[in-house]
Each structure stands twice: as structure tokens, then as C-alpha cells.
Backbone bond lengths (Angstrom), bond angles and torsions (degrees), N, CA, C in turn:
res aa  C-N    CA-C-N  psi(-1)  N-CA   C-N-CA  omega(-1)  CA-C   N-CA-C  phi
1 M - - - 1.528 - - 1.484 108.95 -
2 N 1.307 117.93 -24.93 1.481 119.37 -176.72 1.548 113.38 -70.54
3 H 1.356 114.07 -23.49 1.530 116.37 -177.15 1.540 110.14 -81.15
4 L 1.308 121.99 -12.69 1.441 124.08 -178.99 1.573 112.87 -57.02
5 F 1.335 115.88 -46.38 1.398 119.23 -169.75 1.599 112.34 -103.17
6 K 1.326 114.45 5.08 1.470 115.82 179.39 1.534 112.09 -73.91
7 T 1.304 117.56 122.94 1.442 123.72 -175.45 1.518 109.37 -122.72
8 R 1.286 113.20 133.18 1.472 120.94 174.31 1.513 109.16 -94.47
9 L 1.346 119.09 122.87 1.382 121.20 175.89 1.550 111.78 -97.98
10 N 1.289 113.81 93.73 1.472 117.01 -175.18 1.652 104.01 -123.45
11 A 1.310 111.11 -171.23 1.470 113.87 -176.88 1.481 111.06 -65.02
12 A 1.315 115.13 -38.02 1.557 118.12 -177.48 1.491 108.80 -63.97
13 T 1.332 122.36 -33.66 1.448 126.43 179.23 1.513 109.15 -66.53
14 F 1.373 113.65 -44.91 1.448 118.50 -178.59 1.508 114.65 -69.94
15 V 1.320 116.14 -17.93 1.457 119.25 173.46 1.561 108.38 -88.11
16 L 1.352 116.94 -34.57 1.493 120.48 -174.73 1.539 110.04 -68.91
17 I 1.316 122.45 -33.43 1.427 124.72 -179.15 1.532 114.44 -60.34
18 P 1.337 114.76 -57.03 1.495 114.65 -177.99 1.575 109.98 -68.58
19 A 1.343 116.30 -32.00 1.435 116.10 177.73 1.633 111.71 -62.60
20 C 1.246 114.17 -42.79 1.453 119.52 -179.70 1.513 109.19 -65.82
21 I 1.387 117.25 -40.59 1.462 119.53 -177.65 1.556 107.52 -68.67
22 G 1.301 119.42 -36.77 1.426 121.09 175.91 1.519 114.92 -66.26
23 I 1.288 117.77 -38.05 1.502 123.80 172.84 1.597 106.01 -60.59
24 N 1.259 117.57 -51.01 1.502 120.40 178.94 1.477 110.27 -60.67
25 Y 1.255 121.54 -47.17 1.449 121.32 178.60 1.486 115.83 -58.59
26 L 1.314 114.77 -47.74 1.498 119.61 179.90 1.484 110.95 -64.34
27 G 1.371 117.05 -38.71 1.439 119.09 -179.67 1.531 111.91 -68.25
28 K 1.372 117.80 -38.64 1.484 119.14 177.38 1.479 110.95 -71.86
29 L 1.311 120.27 -37.51 1.392 122.23 176.22 1.557 115.24 -65.79
30 F 1.342 113.74 -38.28 1.478 120.19 174.45 1.516 110.53 -62.07
31 A 1.314 116.81 -51.07 1.464 122.25 178.27 1.472 114.20 -60.00
32 S 1.267 119.10 -38.13 1.505 121.44 -179.39 1.512 111.71 -76.84
33 V 1.307 119.33 -36.55 1.438 121.64 179.83 1.538 111.65 -67.55
34 L 1.332 111.64 -42.82 1.501 116.85 -177.05 1.565 110.15 -87.04
35 K 1.333 116.70 1.27 1.534 120.11 -178.45 1.510 111.73 54.86
36 L 1.364 114.58 41.91 1.502 116.39 179.31 1.503 110.51 -83.35
37 P 1.322 116.06 142.27 1.513 117.38 176.93 1.535 112.08 -81.22
38 L 1.333 120.15 49.16 1.366 125.78 -176.39 1.488 112.42 -126.19
39 W 1.358 119.79 150.63 1.446 122.46 171.02 1.467 109.66 -99.21
40 L 1.266 123.48 90.60 1.347 125.49 -178.79 1.559 114.43 -92.40
41 D 1.249 114.88 8.61 1.590 120.27 -175.11 1.455 107.51 -96.22
42 S 1.280 122.51 10.93 1.468 118.88 175.34 1.539 113.82 -113.37
43 I 1.354 116.61 5.28 1.467 116.99 179.73 1.504 109.79 -69.28
44 G 1.331 122.06 -45.31 1.395 121.72 179.78 1.476 112.02 -71.99
45 T 1.339 122.44 -26.68 1.409 124.95 172.25 1.504 113.04 -60.93
46 C 1.336 111.83 -45.00 1.528 117.72 -179.03 1.543 109.66 -67.01
47 I 1.395 117.54 -40.79 1.441 120.20 176.77 1.418 112.25 -63.53
48 G 1.306 119.80 -39.70 1.438 122.50 176.74 1.508 112.60 -66.61
49 G 1.369 116.81 -38.04 1.435 120.29 179.33 1.548 111.46 -68.43
50 V 1.262 116.60 -40.57 1.531 120.58 178.74 1.526 111.05 -70.16
51 L 1.247 118.67 -44.42 1.529 120.36 -174.09 1.478 112.15 -83.98
52 G 1.370 115.96 -36.48 1.472 118.04 -174.79 1.487 116.52 -106.41
53 G 1.244 115.45 -16.22 1.502 120.12 -178.34 1.488 113.33 107.84
54 P 1.287 117.33 178.82 1.476 120.41 -176.01 1.539 116.12 -67.51
55 I 1.360 115.55 -34.54 1.471 115.14 173.49 1.499 115.84 -65.20
56 I 1.273 118.39 -41.74 1.448 128.01 -177.08 1.630 105.56 -64.46
57 G 1.350 113.37 -48.89 1.438 119.57 -177.21 1.552 111.53 -62.50
58 A 1.393 115.61 -39.71 1.465 122.98 177.46 1.537 109.13 -61.63
59 V 1.350 113.53 -47.75 1.494 119.68 -177.09 1.568 110.92 -61.93
60 C 1.329 113.98 -43.12 1.510 120.54 -179.71 1.599 109.50 -62.50
61 G 1.313 112.96 -46.29 1.490 116.78 -175.42 1.561 108.33 -68.17
62 A 1.283 122.32 -48.67 1.421 124.04 -173.70 1.540 108.31 -69.15
63 A 1.351 116.99 -43.93 1.511 120.20 -179.68 1.567 110.87 -58.15
64 N 1.332 112.23 -44.83 1.503 115.38 176.67 1.482 115.71 -52.93
65 N 1.362 116.25 -48.82 1.427 115.20 -177.37 1.530 115.16 -74.40
66 L 1.310 116.07 -26.20 1.408 120.25 171.95 1.471 112.82 -69.69
67 I 1.254 120.89 -42.78 1.490 126.33 175.79 1.511 112.98 -64.00
68 F 1.276 115.32 -45.69 1.492 123.14 179.36 1.497 107.58 -66.04
69 G 1.270 120.78 -47.63 1.523 123.97 178.73 1.494 113.11 -57.69
70 F 1.359 115.82 -43.09 1.452 118.81 -175.98 1.602 110.49 -78.40
71 T 1.274 119.09 -33.22 1.444 123.67 -178.83 1.543 113.45 -76.60
72 T 1.295 116.74 -35.38 1.502 118.15 -175.93 1.596 109.43 -104.89
73 G 1.285 120.15 -6.63 1.456 119.79 -179.73 1.509 113.69 81.50
74 D 1.310 120.11 6.04 1.434 123.23 178.13 1.461 112.92 -82.30
75 S 1.296 113.14 100.42 1.478 118.91 -174.70 1.566 115.16 -72.52
76 I 1.295 115.80 -23.83 1.456 122.80 173.37 1.474 111.31 -57.33
77 T 1.288 114.82 -44.92 1.496 124.61 -176.40 1.573 111.62 -58.19
78 L 1.260 114.51 -30.36 1.465 120.22 178.59 1.529 112.93 -61.69
79 I 1.368 113.17 -39.84 1.490 119.05 -178.02 1.557 109.27 -66.96
80 Y 1.400 117.96 -36.61 1.352 123.74 -176.44 1.577 114.56 -72.94
81 A 1.319 113.78 1.43 1.406 116.55 173.30 1.472 112.73 -65.65
82 L 1.381 119.29 -32.72 1.448 122.77 178.69 1.647 107.00 -73.19
83 T 1.183 121.34 -29.54 1.431 122.72 176.20 1.551 108.96 -68.12
84 S 1.310 115.14 -49.80 1.492 120.34 -175.67 1.567 104.93 -63.40
85 L 1.334 117.40 -40.03 1.475 121.21 179.78 1.623 106.43 -55.41
86 G 1.330 115.07 -49.03 1.436 117.70 177.34 1.429 116.95 -61.29
87 I 1.307 117.06 -37.31 1.452 122.08 -179.12 1.551 108.09 -65.41
88 G 1.400 118.18 -51.14 1.404 121.48 -178.87 1.508 111.95 -61.33
89 A 1.337 119.76 -37.44 1.488 119.23 176.28 1.468 113.55 -68.82
90 A 1.257 117.60 -40.59 1.473 124.52 -179.32 1.565 108.99 -62.14
91 V 1.263 115.98 -52.21 1.481 121.33 178.36 1.553 111.54 -58.85
92 G 1.354 115.20 -42.50 1.481 119.50 -179.45 1.458 110.04 -65.51
93 I 1.313 121.00 -43.99 1.425 123.10 179.19 1.542 112.79 -62.30
94 M 1.369 112.68 -44.31 1.468 114.44 -177.69 1.553 108.89 -68.10
95 A 1.346 119.21 -32.05 1.413 120.86 -179.44 1.579 107.88 -68.41
96 R 1.295 115.94 -45.68 1.414 122.49 -178.19 1.658 110.65 -60.80
97 L 1.309 111.29 -31.94 1.504 116.66 -179.53 1.597 109.11 -79.03
98 G 1.307 118.17 -7.85 1.452 120.66 175.86 1.504 116.15 94.13
99 H 1.394 116.45 12.17 1.431 118.83 -178.88 1.471 119.04 -80.72
100 M 1.352 115.33 -1.83 1.520 119.34 174.90 1.434 116.76 -89.69
101 E 1.360 118.76 1.23 1.458 125.14 -176.77 1.478 115.21 -77.54
102 K 1.345 116.51 -25.43 1.511 124.77 179.11 1.451 109.14 -124.98
103 L 1.364 116.57 162.37 1.437 121.61 178.76 1.452 113.95 -65.61
104 T 1.342 115.26 -38.01 1.508 115.74 179.71 1.524 108.39 -64.76
105 G 1.242 121.22 -39.90 1.490 124.36 177.58 1.445 111.68 -63.10
106 A 1.364 115.35 -40.06 1.474 116.72 -177.01 1.626 107.97 -71.78
107 I 1.329 119.74 -32.72 1.411 119.67 174.01 1.484 112.48 -67.47
108 L 1.339 118.96 -39.16 1.440 122.32 174.59 1.500 113.03 -65.80
109 T 1.266 118.07 -31.33 1.426 120.84 175.64 1.512 111.29 -69.94
110 A 1.310 116.13 -39.37 1.548 121.81 174.05 1.459 110.14 -58.34
111 V 1.319 117.94 -43.44 1.448 123.05 -178.77 1.466 111.50 -67.73
112 A 1.318 116.87 -40.82 1.468 119.91 178.39 1.511 114.40 -68.57
113 A 1.364 115.48 -30.55 1.419 118.77 -179.93 1.539 113.44 -79.85
114 D 1.341 113.77 -22.14 1.446 121.40 178.78 1.482 107.15 -80.74
């Protein structure tokens, strides 16, 4: 259980975080401009959770909503920072437990993150 939240802060992690935030930001911007009924702001959160672990996934998700809320003036997005934090942590935990190695585990991870 101790290995679930262990995070290495190296150069790859410091590159991963802004890349995931950028993916989230562009996805959210793309969906809002085109008025798509999709949540495209969790793609980078999931990538961060799988590659970096639950802490990195949670940071990517929460930071994206905070940055988007402050830059666009959308105050509702600020509240969803907690939801994205939970999605990143859930995906990171499921990935650390090895559930992303098979299709059934990936589907279970998607259900857990939702």
C-alpha cells in the first residue's frame, strides 16, 4: 500500500505536468468553443495519473481547472478542480495496482474515474 503514493520528482515528471495541463486546457477549450457535449479536459489528467502516479494526476487535473477558471473567468470550473483531483488520483491508483495492463482493467479504471 505504501508504493501507491510514492512519486519521483525528476526531470521527466517536471516535463509531464505542464504537458498534461496543456492537453487538458486545449481539450477543454476545444470542447467549449465548439459546444461539444464532451468532457475533453480529463485526457491529460489520465495520462498524468498513469505515467506519473496518483499525486501527479491529481496535480494535473486540479491545476488545469484552476488555470482555466482564472484565465477565462469561468468560476464554475474552479469548483470542478476537486473532481479532476479525484479523477487523477483514481486513475493513478488503478494504474499503480496494475489494472491498466488489460482491457478489462482499463474499463474498470474508466468506471472508477467516472
